[in-house]
N, C-alpha and C positions, 0 to 999 in steps of 0.2 A: 433909808428906813428898811428894817428887816421885813421879810414876808410875814404875814399874820400866821400865828401858830395857835391852833385850837388847844384848849386845856385838856390834858389827858390824865387819867389816873396814874399816879406814880406807882411803879412796880416796887415791891418790897420782898425781902427775904423772909419777913415775918418771924424773925428770930430776936429774942431778947438778949442781944449781944452788942456791945459798943462797936465792934468792927463791922458787924452786919448793918447797923444803923448808919455808919459812915459810908458804906458802900451803897446803901439805899440812896444817899444824897449825892455822892460824887462818883459812883462806880460805872455810870454809863459811858460808853465810848465818846471821846472828845471832851468830856467835862473838865478833867484835870488839865488838859492842854489849853482850854479856854482860861482856866485859872492862871496858868503859866503866862499867858498873854496879858491878862489883867493885872498881874504883878507889876507891870510897867506903868500902871496908873489908868485913868479913864481912856477908853478906846471906843471909837465909832464902830458900828456894825460892819461897815465896809472895810475898815482896817483889820478887824478880827478875821473877816473872811479872806482877806489877802494874805494874812500871815498864818492861816491854817489850811494850807493846800491839801485838797482832797475831801474837805468837808462840804456837803451840799448846803444850799441856802436853807432848805427846810429843816435839816438836822441842826444846823447852827441856831436857827430861830427857836427850835424846840428846846435845845439845851439851855439857852439863855433864859427862856421862860421858866424852865424847871429851877434854874439857879436863883431866879428872882423869888419864886414861890418858896424855895428852901432857905431864903435868907442869906445866900452866899454872895449874890451880886444884886446891884440895884441899877435902875435906868433913870436918867435925868436929862433934861434939856440944858444945853450949854447956854451961858449968858450971851445976850446980844453983843455984837452983831452976828455972832456965829449961830446960825439956825440949824442945829443938829442935836441929835440925842447921843449920849455916850453911856456905856456900861462901865461900872466900877465895882470893885470888891467891897463888901461890907467888912467890919471887923472879924466876923466869923469866917468870911472868905479869905481874908489876909492871914488868918491863923493856919491856913493850909500850907504856908511857906515851908515849914520844916518837913511836911509830907512830901512836897515836890522835891526838896533837896535830898531827902532820903531815897526817893525813887530814882532820882538821877544818879546818886552814888551807886545804888544797887544795879542800875542798868548800864553803867559805864563799861562794864566788862563786855557788853554786847556791841560796843561801838568799834567794829572792825573797820576794814577799808570801806570808804564811802562808795555805794553803788551808783551807777549812772542815773538811776531813777530816784535817788534820794534827794528830796528838797532840803534846803538848808537856809537858815537865817542867822545872821551874826548873833542876835540877842538870845538865840537858843543856847549859847555857851555862857550866858550871864550867870545863871545859878550855880553851875559847877565851879566856875572861876571865882565867884563870890565866896564860896566855902573855903577855897584854898587861901584867898587873900585875908579873910577874917581870921584864919588860923595863925596868921603872922602877927596879929594884933593891930591890923590896920584900922584906921578911923578916918572917914572923910569920903570924898568923891573921886572916883577914878574914871578917867576917859580911856576906853579900850578900843583899839583899832585892829581889825583883822582885814584880810583881803575881801571878805564877804560883807563888811560894813563896820559901823561904829556904834558904840553904846556907852552909857554912863552907868556906873555901879555905885551905890551908896553902901558904905561899910560901917559896921558898928552901929551905935545909936544915932549916927548921922541920918540913917534911913528910917528912924522911928516915926510911925504914923504917916509915912509917905510911900512913894513908889520904891521898889527894890532896885529897879533899873529903868532906863529910859533911852530913847533915841539919842545918839550922841553926835550927830553931824552939825556943821555950821557953828553958830554962836555957843552951842551947848558946851563945847570944849573949854570955854573961858572959865567956867565955874569949877573946873576940876582942880583937885589938890595934887594930882599926879596923873601922868599919862603912860599907858602901857601899850606896846606894839608887839604882836605875836601872831602866829598862824593858827588856823583851826586844828592842824595836826598836833601842835604843841598843847593846845587846850585839851585835846582828847588824851594825850599822854599824861598830862597833869591829872585829869579826872580819873584815869585808870590807875593812878599811882605808879606809873612806869617812869615818871620823871618828877623830881623834886623841884620846888620853885627856885631855891637857891642855885641848883645845878643849871636850870633853864636860863637864869639870869647870867651866870658866869659863862655859859657856852654861847651866849648871844641869841639863843632861841626866844628870849624875852628881852625887850628893850624898855627900860624904865626912864621916863623923862620927868623933870621937875626938880625943884630945889627945896621944897618944904619937908615937914616932918614925915608925912605919909610917903612921899617919894623915897626918902631915906630908908624908911622901914622896908619898903618893897624892894629897893635896890640891894639892901644887905641880906634880905631873905631870911 
């Protein structure tokens, strides 16, 4: 359970402008990164805290409360026998996907050499990689494996109304239509536009496994 967070007045730019209204809702520090995590589907508070290194428990609880009040996320109890609450995005919250994708594309230029103090999670590469794969016309589920971990990506309308990505370890790989193995460095080069997908496959920087239609699309680049 998250710590209790007292209701506080929401700050506002008090400007009759769509961009200002959007920043009123999601412009606080950490809010969009919480959205990034919830694009993986329902998450427990403890899971969110673990995958948002650097956020305090009080700030996380406050942001989640604000997101509930703003209609961006909701909180519900999981069905028995799991006695836990989870947070998940509302349709309005899921509509922030293209915002996160655009921010990631814009910020990719600043992904230089990883500093020793930089935290990293495999699924943080999910959204940039998804954009590159969807540009190839991919449709289906891809299991992605990096040294940092594994995740699943839903491409095309295969992801409609559900999570965009999810943890990919264990039995999750079985449901994949194709499997991709690459490094974080290759992911960054793809995101920055320094490396094309086809070139990455041909050079061996990306290994595509599987025999179905999606695997063929990704292998041919």
